N, C-alpha and C positions, 0 to 999 in steps of 0.2 A: 577519452579526452579528459584531462584534468582542468576544470574550469577555474580553480583557485590554486595558487602555489601550495606545495606540500607543507611548507613551513607555516603558512597561514592556517591550513587545516589542522595541523598539530597544535597550534596555539589555541584555536577554537575548541578543540577537544579537551585541552587542559582547563579551559574555562567553561566547560559544560558539565552539568551534574553527572556524576558517574552512573553507569548502568548498574543494575543490581548484580549480585553474585551469580544468580541463575542466568541472567542474560549474558553476562561475561563468559560464563561456562559454555553457553550455547553458541556464542560468537566464536570461541576457540574451537569448539567441536565442528562447527560448520567449515571453518577454514582448514581444518586438518583431515576431515573425513568425507567432504562432499565436493563434487565437481562444480565448477563455476561459483565459488564462494562469494564473488563480487555481487551476486544477486541478493545477498543479505542486506537488510536495511542498515545495520550497523549503528554505532554509538550516537552520532549527531542526529541522523535522520530518525533513529528510534526514539531519542529524547524529544524530538519535534513532534512525532506522531503521538507520543504520550501526552505532551503538553496540549496539543489540539484536542485530544480526547478529554482531558481534564477540564478544558475550557467549555467544551460542548456538553459534557456529562450525558452521553447518549444512552438511551435505553436499548436500542437495537443497532448493531454494527454489522456490516457485511464486508468481508475481505475476499477479494478474488486473487488467488495466488498465495498460498500459505508458505511454500518453500519449507524451511525447517522450523517455522513457528515464531521467529523473533519478533516480527512486526505485530503479529496477533497478540503476543504477550504485552507489547508496548501499548497497543490500543486498548487492551483490557484494563489498564491501570486507571482509566478515567470513566469507566462504566458507572452509570447510575445504579442505585440499589436494585438488586435483582435484574440488572441488565444482562444482555447476552451479546456475544460476538459469534457470528457464523462465518467460518472460513472455509474456502473451497480450493482444492488443488487436484489436478488430474494425476499427479505423480505419486502412486501408491508406494513406491520404493522409499520415499522419505518419511512415510507416516510413522515409522517406529521412532524416528528422532523427534519429530514434533510432538507426538503423543507422550513420549517420555518426559519432555520438558513441560508440557501442559499438566501432566500428572503431578509434577513437583511444585507447580505454581499454586498460589492461593486463589487463583482464578479458575481452577480446574472445572468447577461446576458451571462457570459462566461461558466457557468456550465450547462451541459445537463444531466439530470438524466434519467436513463432507469431502469424500473422494469421488471424483468424476468430472464430467464436462459441465462447466459453469453455465453454459448456454442452455443446457438441459435442466440443470438443478434450480436455477433462479426462478423460472416460471412456476415451479412447484412450491415455492415458499410463500406462505400467506402472511407476509410481513410488510410493514412500511418502515423505512430506514431513516435513522438520524445521521448516520455517518457511513460512507462507503469508501473503501480503499481499493483501488484497482492496480494490481501489480502482477499481471499474468501475460499471456500471449498478446503481443502488441497488435497483431492483425485483427483482433476482436475488440479493441478498445471502443470503437464506435458502436459495435453491436451490444456490448455490455451497457454502455450509456443509454442506448435506446430501450433496452429491456428494463432499466432501473428508473429512469427519470420520472415516470408516473407513479413510482412507489416511494418517492422521496417526500418526507415530511416538509412542511414549511420551515424555513430557517435551518435546513439540514445541509450537510456538506458532502461533496464528492472530491476525493483526492486521488490523483493518478500519478504514478511514478514513471520515470524514464522518458518523460515527454521531450527531452532534448536529444536523447538517443545518441550520446557521445558527440554531439554537435552536428550530426548528419542533417538535421532539419534545416540548417541554414546554408547547406550546400546547394548547388545548381539542381533545381527540381527535376530537370530532364534526366538526371543521373540517380534519382531516388530508387532504392530498392523498395519492395512492397511494404515492409514494416515502416520504413521512414516515410513513405507516402501516406500511409494511414495515420501515423502519429501526427504528421503535419496537418492532415485534414481534421483530425480530432482536436488539435489545438485551435484551429480556425473555427471549428464548429462551436466549441466552448466559448470562444471570444465573441461570436456573433449571436449567441442564444440569449434573447432578452429575458428569459426566465432565471438567468444566472448573473452573479457578479463574481469575478475571478481574478486570480493573480498567479502568474507563472514564476515560481521561485527557482533560481539557478543553484539549487542545493544538490550536491552529488550529480545525478544524471537528469535533474529537472523534476520538480513537483508542480503539477497543476492543481490548484486549490480553488474550488468553485462552491459558492453558497447558493442554494436553491431559495429563491425569494418567496 
């Protein structure tokens, strides 16, 4: 579902700071070489993630769902000095692409890539987080949140992608598939959690932004 007319999106892109040459190259490579390239954060969302990171200046960032590495590179742009971003993905087949672009980046030493099941990897990390970006298997969004909420620093942020799920979350709940049901529950859980303040942004497929008080 396109929430905003294409002409408006094109206008917005023309009036948004350009992505770097490295990100533009990764963008093109993803669309030409990888299945389901719509999973890429892309220009506008990537610049938004970068701006969030630059405002927060996080020391420790966790990303769940690396894909080809575009969003990790965007989030790395705002890291505090000696900050790190840990990014997890279970798809080893894409690791050669993301690692290639990580290696070309000035943030190479700041990005720690993990391949495997995030539900198993997260409990092994002895970290507290300033910024978390969730963009992986939708059926585990609630599980990821529950694993991480007690590891979030005060005034930290959790950002979750795809929370509008092509508009399916506003359809008749009796017809929800499993992913839509869980995303709807996730959105309601965030809204009702008094440890958080939140805003759901209708950007691309929906971004839930929550600040941990």
